[in-house]
C-alpha positions in Angstrom: 0.1 -0.2 0.0 1.6 3.2 -1.1 -0.3 6.5 -1.0 -0.8 9.7 0.9 -3.7 10.4 3.2 -6.8 10.2 0.8 -8.7 13.4 0.8 -12.0 12.2 -0.4 -11.7 8.7 1.3 -11.2 10.6 4.7 -14.7 12.4 3.9 -16.4 9.1 3.5 -15.6 8.3 7.1 -18.0 10.4 9.2 -16.4 12.3 11.8 -18.4 10.7 14.5 -15.7 10.4 16.9 -13.5 13.4 16.5 -12.6 13.4 20.2 -10.8 10.1 19.7 -9.2 11.0 16.2 -6.6 13.6 15.4 -4.8 14.8 12.5 -1.6 13.0 11.5 1.5 14.1 13.2 0.9 13.1 16.7 3.1 10.5 18.3 3.3 8.4 21.3 5.4 11.3 22.9 2.6 13.9 22.6 0.8 13.9 26.1 -2.3 12.0 26.2 -2.1 11.2 22.6 0.8 8.7 23.3 -1.2 6.8 25.9 -2.2 7.2 29.5 0.2 5.5 31.5 -2.3 5.1 34.3 -4.6 3.3 31.9 -5.2 -0.4 31.3 -6.8 -2.9 29.0 -9.9 -2.8 31.4 -10.7 0.8 29.9 -9.3 4.3 30.4 -6.3 4.5 28.2 -5.8 6.4 25.1 -4.0 4.6 22.4 -2.5 5.7 19.3 -3.0 3.5 16.0 -0.6 4.5 13.2 -1.4 3.7 9.8 -1.1 4.8 6.1 -3.5 4.7 3.2 -7.1 3.4 3.8 -6.7 0.0 5.8 -10.5 0.2 6.4 -10.3 1.4 10.1 -12.9 4.0 10.0 -13.9 6.6 12.6 -17.1 4.2 13.4 -15.3 1.1 13.3 -12.7 2.5 15.8 -15.8 3.8 17.9 -16.9 0.2 18.3 -13.8 -0.7 19.8 -14.1 2.2 22.3 -17.7 1.3 23.1 -16.6 -2.4 23.9 -13.6 -1.6 25.9 -13.6 2.1 27.1 -10.2 2.6 25.4 -10.1 5.7 23.1 -7.9 5.6 19.9 -6.2 8.4 18.2 -5.7 7.3 14.7 -2.9 8.8 12.8 -2.4 8.4 9.1 1.0 8.9 7.1 0.9 10.8 4.2 2.6 7.7 2.3 3.8 4.3 3.0 7.6 5.7 2.4 6.6 8.4 5.3 5.3 5.9 7.4 8.6 3.8 7.0 10.9 6.8 7.9 9.1 7.7 10.9 8.9 4.1 12.2 12.8 3.5 11.8 13.6 6.8 13.0 11.8 6.1 16.3 11.7 2.5 16.7 13.4 1.4 20.2 13.7 5.4 21.0 10.2 6.1 21.9 7.7 8.1 19.9 5.8 5.5 17.9 2.3 5.0 18.1 0.9 2.3 20.5 0.0 0.1 17.6 2.1 0.6 14.1 1.1 -0.5 10.7 4.3 -2.0 8.5 3.9 -2.4 4.9 5.1 -5.8 3.5 7.7 -4.1 1.5 9.7 -3.1 4.5 8.3 -5.7 6.7 11.7 -8.1 6.5 13.4 -4.8 7.4 11.6 -4.5 10.4 12.0 -7.9 11.2 15.6 -7.3 12.0 14.4 -5.6 15.1 11.8 -8.1 16.1 13.0 -7.9 19.7 11.8 -4.3 19.8 8.1 -5.4 19.3 5.8 -7.2 21.4 5.3 -10.9 20.6 1.5 -11.9 19.6 0.1 -14.0 22.4 0.4 -17.7 21.7 -3.3 -18.2 21.6 -3.9 -16.2 18.4 -1.4 -18.3 16.4 -3.1 -20.1 13.4 -5.4 -17.0 13.1 -3.7 -16.2 9.8 -2.8 -17.8 6.6 0.2 -20.1 6.7 2.2 -18.0 4.6 1.2 -14.7 6.3 1.9 -16.0 9.6 5.3 -17.5 8.6 6.6 -14.2 7.4 5.9 -12.6 10.8 7.7 -15.3 12.8 11.4 -14.7 14.0 14.2 -16.9 14.3 13.2 -17.6 18.0 9.8 -18.8 16.9 7.9 -15.7 18.1 5.1 -14.5 16.2 5.7 -10.8 16.3 3.1 -9.0 13.8 -0.6 -9.1 13.5 -1.6 -9.6 10.0 -4.1 -7.4 8.3 -4.8 -7.9 4.7 -3.3 -9.5 1.7 -3.2 -8.1 -1.6 -4.1 -10.5 -4.7 -4.2 -8.6 -7.8 -7.0 -8.4 -10.4 -7.7 -5.7 -13.1 -10.0 -2.7 -12.5 -11.3 -1.2 -15.7 -13.9 1.3 -16.9 -16.7 -0.5 -18.6 -17.8 2.8 -20.3 -14.2 3.6 -21.8 -13.8 -0.1 -22.9 -17.1 0.3 -24.6 -16.3 3.4 -26.5 -12.8 1.7 -27.6 -14.8 -1.4 -29.0 -13.6 -3.6 -26.0 -15.8 -6.1 -24.3 -17.4 -4.9 -21.1 -18.5 -7.8 -19.2 -16.2 -8.8 -16.5 -16.0 -12.4 -17.7 -15.2 -11.3 -21.1 -12.9 -8.9 -20.1 -11.0 -11.4 -18.0 -10.3 -13.3 -21.2 -8.4 -10.4 -22.7 -5.6 -10.8 -20.0 -4.0 -14.2 -20.0 -0.5 -13.0 -20.5 1.5 -9.7 -20.3 2.0 -9.7 -23.9 -1.8 -10.0 -24.3 -2.3 -7.1 -21.8 0.3 -4.8 -23.5 -1.4 -5.5 -27.0 -4.7 -4.4 -25.8 -3.3 -1.4 -24.2 -1.3 -0.4 -27.6 -4.6 -1.1 -29.6 -6.5 1.1 -27.0 -4.2 4.0 -27.3 -3.9 3.8 -31.1 -7.8 4.0 -31.5 -8.4 6.5 -28.6 -5.2 8.6 -28.2 -5.4 8.3 -24.6 -3.6 6.1 -22.0 -4.8 2.8 -21.3 -3.4 2.3 -17.9 -2.8 4.5 -14.9 1.0 4.1 -14.4 4.1 2.6 -15.6 5.4 1.7 -12.2 2.2 -0.3 -11.3 3.6 -2.7 -14.0 6.9 -3.0 -12.4 5.2 -3.8 -9.2 3.3 -6.6 -11.0 6.0 -8.0 -12.8 8.5 -8.1 -9.9 5.7 -9.6 -7.5 5.8 -12.7 -10.0 9.5 -13.3 -9.3 10.8 -15.8 -6.8 13.8 -13.5 -5.9 14.0 -9.9 -7.3 17.0 -7.9 -5.4 18.2 -10.4 -2.7 18.4 -13.9 -1.7 17.2 -15.4 1.8 21.1 -16.0 2.4 21.8 -12.3 2.1 23.3 -12.7 -1.5 22.7 -9.3 -3.3 21.6 -10.1 -6.9 20.0 -6.7 -7.9 22.5 -5.7 -10.3 22.9 -9.2 -12.1 19.4 -10.6 -11.9 18.5 -11.0 -15.6 14.8 -11.1 -14.4 15.0 -7.5 -13.1 16.8 -6.3 -16.1 13.9 -7.9 -18.3 11.2 -6.3 -16.0 12.8 -3.0 -16.4 12.9 -3.3 -20.2 9.5 -4.4 -20.4 8.2 -1.5 -18.5 10.1 0.9 -20.5 9.6 -0.7 -23.9 5.7 -1.7 -23.4 4.2 0.0 -20.5 5.5 3.5 -20.7 4.0 4.2 -24.0 0.3 3.1 -22.7 0.5 4.6 -19.2 -0.9 8.1 -18.0 1.8 8.6 -15.3 4.9 7.2 -14.3 4.1 6.4 -10.9 1.1 6.6 -8.4 -0.1 8.7 -5.7 0.1 12.1 -7.1 -2.4 14.8 -7.1 -3.1 14.3 -10.6 -3.2 10.6 -10.4 -6.0 10.8 -7.9 -8.0 13.1 -9.7 -7.6 11.1 -13.0 -9.7 8.1 -11.6 -12.7 10.3 -11.8 -11.6 12.2 -14.9 -11.5 9.1 -17.3 -7.9 9.7 -18.2 -7.1 6.1 -18.4 -9.0 2.9 -18.7 -7.6 0.2 -16.7 -5.6 -0.3 -13.4 -3.7 -3.4 -12.0 -5.8 -3.8 -8.8 -5.1 -5.4 -5.4 -8.2 -5.2 -3.3 -7.2 -2.4 -1.2 -6.9 -0.4 -4.4 -10.7 -0.6 -4.8 -11.2 1.5 -1.7 -9.1 4.1 -3.1 -10.9 4.2 -6.3 -14.3 4.2 -5.0 -12.9 7.1 -2.6 -11.4 9.2 -5.3 -14.3 8.8 -7.9 -17.5 8.4 -5.9 -19.7 9.7 -8.6 -18.2 7.6 -11.6 -20.5 4.6 -12.5 -18.4 2.9 -14.9 -15.6 1.1 -12.8 -15.8 -2.8 -12.5 -13.4 -5.5 -11.5 -12.1 -8.4 -13.9 -11.2 -11.7 -12.0 -7.9 -11.7 -14.1 -4.3 -11.1 -13.9 -1.5 -11.5 -16.6 0.2 -14.8 -16.1 -2.2 -15.8 -13.6 -1.4 -14.3 -10.1 0.5 -11.7 -8.1 0.5 -10.1 -4.6 1.0 -6.4 -4.0 0.5 -5.3 -0.5 -0.9 -6.6 2.6 0.3 -5.3 5.8 1.1 -6.1 9.5 0.3 -4.3 12.9 2.9 -4.5 15.6 2.9 -3.4 19.3 6.5 -1.3 19.9 7.8 -2.7 23.3 8.6 0.6 24.4 4.8 1.7 24.5 2.9 2.8 27.6 0.1 0.7 27.2 1.2 -2.5 25.8 -1.5 -4.8 27.4 -4.4 -2.4 26.0 -2.4 -1.9 22.5 -2.1 -6.0 22.1 -6.1 -5.8 22.9 -6.6 -3.2 19.9 -4.2 -5.1 17.7 -6.0 -8.3 18.2 -9.3 -6.8 17.8 -8.3 -5.1 14.7 -7.1 -8.2 13.0 -10.0 -10.6 14.1 -11.6 -12.2 11.4 -14.9 -10.4 12.2 -13.2 -6.9 12.3 -11.3 -7.5 9.1 -14.4 -8.2 7.1 -15.9 -5.1 8.2 -12.4 -3.4 7.1 -12.9 -5.1 3.8 -16.4 -3.9 3.5 -15.2 -0.2 4.1 -12.0 -0.2 2.0 -11.7 -3.5 0.1 -8.8 -4.9 2.1 -9.0 -8.6 1.6 -8.5 -10.4 5.1 -5.7 -12.7 5.7 -7.5 -14.5 8.4 -8.4 -18.2 7.8 -11.7 -17.6 9.2 -12.5 -14.7 7.3 -11.9 -16.1 4.0 -14.4 -19.1 4.8 -17.0 -16.5 5.8 -20.2 -15.9 3.7 -19.9 -12.3 4.5 -16.9 -12.2 2.5 -17.4 -14.9 -0.2 -21.0 -13.7 -0.9 -20.0 -9.8 -0.7 -21.0 -7.8 -3.9 -19.6 -4.4 -4.1 -22.2 -2.0 -5.4 -19.7 0.7 -6.6 -18.1 -1.6 -8.9 -21.4 -2.8 -10.8 -22.1 -5.2 -8.1 -18.9 -7.2 -8.8 -18.2 -10.3 -6.4 -15.2 -8.6 -5.2 -14.9 -10.9 -2.1 -14.9 -14.1 -4.3 -12.5 -12.2 -6.9 -10.0 -11.6 -4.0 -10.2 -15.1 -2.7 -9.8 -16.5 -6.4 -7.1 -14.2 -7.3 -5.0 -15.3 -3.9 -5.4 -18.9 -5.1 -3.8 -18.0 -8.3 -0.6 -16.9 -6.7 2.1 -19.4 -7.4 5.0 -17.3 -6.4 5.7 -15.4 -3.0 8.5 -12.8 -3.8 11.1 -12.9 -1.2 11.6 -9.3 0.1 14.8 -9.1 1.9 15.6 -6.3 4.3 16.7 -3.8 1.6 14.0 -4.5 -1.0 12.2 -1.2 -0.6 15.6 0.6 -1.2 16.3 -1.3 -4.3 12.6 -1.3 -5.7 12.1 2.6 -5.1 15.4 3.4 -6.7 14.2 1.3 -10.0 11.0 3.1 -9.7 12.6 6.4 -9.8 14.8 5.3 -12.9 11.6 4.5 -14.9 10.2 7.9 -14.0 13.1 9.5 -15.3 12.7 8.0 -18.6 9.1 8.6 -18.6 9.6 12.1 -17.8 12.2 12.3 -20.7 15.1 13.3 -18.2 17.0 10.1 -19.2 17.1 7.6 -21.9 16.7 3.8 -21.0 20.4 3.2 -20.7 21.4 6.0 -18.7 18.6 5.4 -16.2 19.6 1.7 -15.8 23.3 2.7 -15.4 22.2 5.3 -12.8 20.3 2.8 -10.9 23.2 0.5 -11.0 25.5 3.1 -9.6 23.0 4.1 -6.8 22.5 0.6 -5.4 26.1 -0.1 -5.3 26.1 2.3 -2.3 23.5 0.3 -0.6 
């Protein structure tokens, strides 16, 4: 999940609990916002929950927790995942973090180096999550140290109206058949651009994300070997993005003001779309009626995103914080978060629930987004190894693509600059 605080998404959440919610920027060191040292899990504490993007934890949902427990929650949203990461590592073990902190999958392995600085998950919660989700959060000592929130199996979101105008099928089953492979995806995109004169997909770097998340190893290997510069699969992904994705993309990357606005403006026709992206689309384009979701992804499947919650060990309200993290990642609460923002639960019981499997999303033309998410998760055959420096390598490669898109570098110059940059990591 990589985004800033969502303007219109934030408006969708009624500000019914303004006494418990404040603007981003408060930390655990800011008086009561960081927690009441006299409070405990029986009520009376004030906790900070630090997240990014829209994880589905609306004001109303947090008010339910307060009503049940008497514990107030101050919800801080970082502007981007990058900002959350910078704040997290700057303060981890030094004080000043929230009582409960969200950690994104792209820098989760980096966090696991410091697993002794967060509080282990109680043993009685083990088994709540999908095996791979739980395994990634288990340290060398066998401690489960993070509470899984969502998973990010990718589908394709598309504009029915724009597809129809370009002579493409609009029925989601027929659209799904358009994208069996990346070659097919790029051909559809190229034909769309040739016919309409407008971009097909939102961003070039979203394609890089999709390609990299289908590799077993990208920049590092589990034994610590750095393969970034020499991995032919990374060079192939880069070449593919520059040669085939850049010509059909509206933007180099996501999360800019123009990118947000373009979801409603019809500037592009399709997006590579993990479940959590659906909440962003609906929040940014609430009056658009053409968005739908196809149960497909080039080459089968891929996972983008999916986060965790951790409880910093130096917090003032550890017991209450564990209670909040437990409650937020319970199957029942994560289904509510899914309804709010499309964040597909990573809990075993949630994925078997008819509340998820039978869910249809009115905004996306009544698409069965619950079942689509489960189907896309089942299509994933590779879980990309993301080592402690994955975020740095990947961010730098995205920047290289952006330079080419913006005309600042040619393809080879941008690649060589990336190689020079990563040699210093």
